[in-house]
N, C-alpha and C positions, 0 to 999 in steps of 0.2 A: 505494500500499499504506500509506503513511505518512496518507493521508486517512480510509481505514478505521479505522486504529487511533486516530487522533485523534476520529473520530466516536464509536466505542465509549467512549473515555476520557470524552467530554464526557457521554454518557449515564450513564455509572457515576457522575461526579461530580454530576450533577443528580439521579439517584435517590437518593443517599445524602443530600444535603441536603434532599430533598423533605419537606415537611409537608403533609398532606392537608387541604383546606380543607372540613371536614364538619362544622363547628361551628356553633353557634346564630347566625342572622343572615346567614349566607352564601347565595349562590345556585348553583343548578346548571342546566346546559342542555347537551343533546346528544341522544342517541338511539341506537337500534340498528337492526339488520337482522336479520331471521329468516327461515329456511327450515323448512317443516314438511311433514309428511305425517300425514294423518288419515282415518279412518273415520266415516261419518256413518250413523246408523240414523234412520229417519222415525219419527214419534210415533204414527203410525197402526197400529203393531203389525204391518205387514206385514214380510215377510222380505227386503225390498230394502235395500239400502245401497248406498253409493258411496265410493269411494275419492279423495281429493283431496291435490293437490300445490300448496303456496301459498308466496308470500314476502311479506314484511311490512317496511314501512319506519316506524319509530315514534319520532317526535322527542318530547322532553319538555322541561319547563321546571319547577322546583321551588325552595323556598325551604325552609332548615333552621329549623324551629320550636324545636328541641332540638337538643343535641350528637348527632350521629349519626342524627338522625331528620328526614326530609324529607317536605314534602307538595307537590303541584303538579298540573299538567295534562298529559296524555298524549294524544298523537293518533295514529292510524296509517292508512295507506293499504296496503289489502290488494288482492293479485291471486291468484286461486285458479282451478285447472284441475282439473275433476271428471269421473270417469268412472263411469258406472253402467250399468244394463241398456238404456237408451235411447241411449247414445253418450257424447258429450263436452259439456261445458258449462263457460263462463267465467264467472268472477263478481269484480265489482268493488266495494269499500267503502271509505268514509272514517267514521273513527269518532273521537271525542272523550270524554275523561272524566277523571276523578280519580286520583291515584296516591299511594300512601304507600310509602316505602322506609326501612329500618333497616340500619345498619351496625353489626355485631356486634363488632368489634375496636375497640382504642383509635384515637383520632383520628390520632396520630402514625405509624401503621403504613403502610408503602409499599404492601402487599397487604391488602386487607380484604374480608371476606366480608358481602354484603349479601341482604336479602330484601325483594321488593317486591310488592305487590298493586295491582291497578288494576281499574276498572270502566268500561268504554267502551259508548257507544250510537251507533248509526248515524246519521249527520248527513243521510243520504237521506230525505226525507219519506215516499217510497213504501216504505221497508223498516222493519220493526221488529226489528232484530237488536240484540242486546245480548252483551257480552263480559266475563266475568270472567276473569281471570287471576293466577297467583302465579309468581313467578320467583325463584330463587336465582343467585346469581351471584358471581363473584370480580372486585373492582375493581384493578387494577394501576396505581398512581399513577406516570406517567411523570416528572411533576414535581409542584411545589405546586398546579397549577391543572387538569392534564389526566390523566385516568385512561381506560385501555383496559380495556374489561368483556367477560367471557366468561359466558354466563348459560344456563341451561336452564328453560323456562317451561312449566308446565301452564295450559291454558285451557279454558273452556267458553263455547260460543257457542251463544245460542239465537235460532232466526230463527222469527218469527210471520209467516205469510203473510197477506197483504191480498186472496189471492184464494182461491175454493173449489177451483180447478185445481191449487193447489201446496200440498203438506202442510207442516206446521209441522215443524221438524227441530232437532236437538241435535247438536252436533259438540264432541267432545274431543279434545285432542292435545296432545302434547309437541313443544316447540320449542327448537332450539338457536340461540343469537343471539349477535352480536359487535356491540361499540358503542364509543362515545366519550362521555364527559362532561367538561364544561369547569366547573370550580368558580370561582366569582367571590367575591372577598372583599368583605366590606361597605365 
């Protein structure tokens, strides 16, 4: 019981003395994991659509060019399982692209609100998949270097088929995510 009390007391002291590292010249690295459910409609104006459940792991690496404003590179590993009129299908993708992030509250705040936008493209030469996403979230700084994040992301993914047998498609979806960021001082 004393160990549990000591643990919570340590967390409280670290939280009170924390100072967020979201100032110019600092680095951030981390990522998040997302679960999503979406509906896809085909661009050929047919009445068919499919339902998709997917998960995504998104590592990122960024640099604060101004106080509270970071730019960087974000990757993503996606796994999706779809159900449509023809049955089930599985899709995997590996994406990479730039992101920008802005924190709205003062740098010293232990809890901060952020907005992030990213544009990713598929690393597989056989696919022409692009994803634009924007997310809003809360960063809870556990100490001066580590933040736990809760976010809600809206994304639009466009797939351009390389074959006449498969239609182009657009997927729009809302995603809930959890993640961590490590902020490194210069």
